[in-house]
N, C-alpha and C positions, 0 to 999 in steps of 0.2 A: 521340493518346492523350487520353482524357477523364479529367478529375479526378473522384475519388470525391466525392460530395456530402457536405457537412459533416454530421456526426451531432450531434443535440442532446444536450447533457450536462446532468446534474442541476445546478441552480443552485449555484455555488460548489464544484463537485465535479469529480473526474476520471473519474467513471463515466458511460458513456453511458446515457441514459434506458432504452433497450431492453435493457440488460444487467443492470439492478438490480431485484431483487425486494424490497428493503428498503422497508417502508412509508415514504411521503414524510415523515411526521412524525419518523421516526427518523433520516433521512439527515443532517441537520446535527449531531446528537449523535454519529453514527459518525465524521464528519469531525473533530469536536472530540476524539474519543478518539485518533485518529491524531495530531492536533496535540499532544495531551497527552503521548503516548508519545514522539514525536519531540522535543518541547521539553524533556523531563526526562532523556531517556536516549540520544538519538541522538549517537553520537560520529563516525561517518563513513558515507558511502555510496559505492558504486561501481557503475557500470553495466557489468556484465560482458559484456553482449550486448544488442542492441536489445530482447530479450524476457526479460532476466534482470537483476535488481537485487539487490545485496547490501547490506544494512543492518547496521551494527555498533552495538549498544546497550551502554552501560556500565551495569552493575548486577548485582545478585545474583538470587536465586531469585524475588523479587517482580517484577522486570522480566521475567524469563523467563516467569513465570506470566501476567503481563499481556499479553505479546506472543503467547503461545500462545492465550490466550482471544480476544483481538481478531482475530487472523488466522483462527482457526477460525470465528468469527462472520461475518467478511467473506467467507470462502470459501463459507459457507452461502448467502449471498444473491447472490454473484457467483461462480458455480461455475467460471468460466474461470481463476480465480486458483489457482496452485499455490504455497502457502506452506510453507517448511521452516524450523523454528526449532531451533537447536542452540546448544550452549555451546562456546566456545573460550577457555580460560583464564578471565579475568575478564570476558569479553564474551559477550553474547548475539548470535548471528548469525541474521538473518532473510533467507533467500533467497526472492525473489519472482519467479515465472516466469509468463508469459502466452503464449498462442498468437500467431502472427504477426498475425492480424487484430485483436488487442487491444493491440498495442504502444503505441498512442496513450494507452491507459489507464495503462500503466506510465509514460509520459511525465508524466502528471498527478501520479502518486504521487511521482515523482522531484522534480517542482517543489515539491510540498508538503514533502517532506523537506529539500530545499535551503533553502527558506524558513525552516525551523526551525533550520538551522545558521547562517543569516545573522545 
């Protein structure tokens, strides 16, 4: 069994170079937006499946609006992401799904979210 060659990732990112259409200059800003959302609102995360992550964000309409905006823009440049944003009582739920060949990308997003909780 041969190992799959390592894929180059954007510097400081969880997105493979060949999967991102966001201009290079905008990539650090996008990562910072996720850091900001996670740092101010993330209350928990759970890996439901290797290809499915559930994030729980504390906050009202402003957090929901921010999550919807950010995930919509991320799905525009990385079309393999399937983001679903919903509300459950006082929390905003963000479900993130990826195809099997992009599970490593979800691993990176999990690491970024876990760092925000630490």
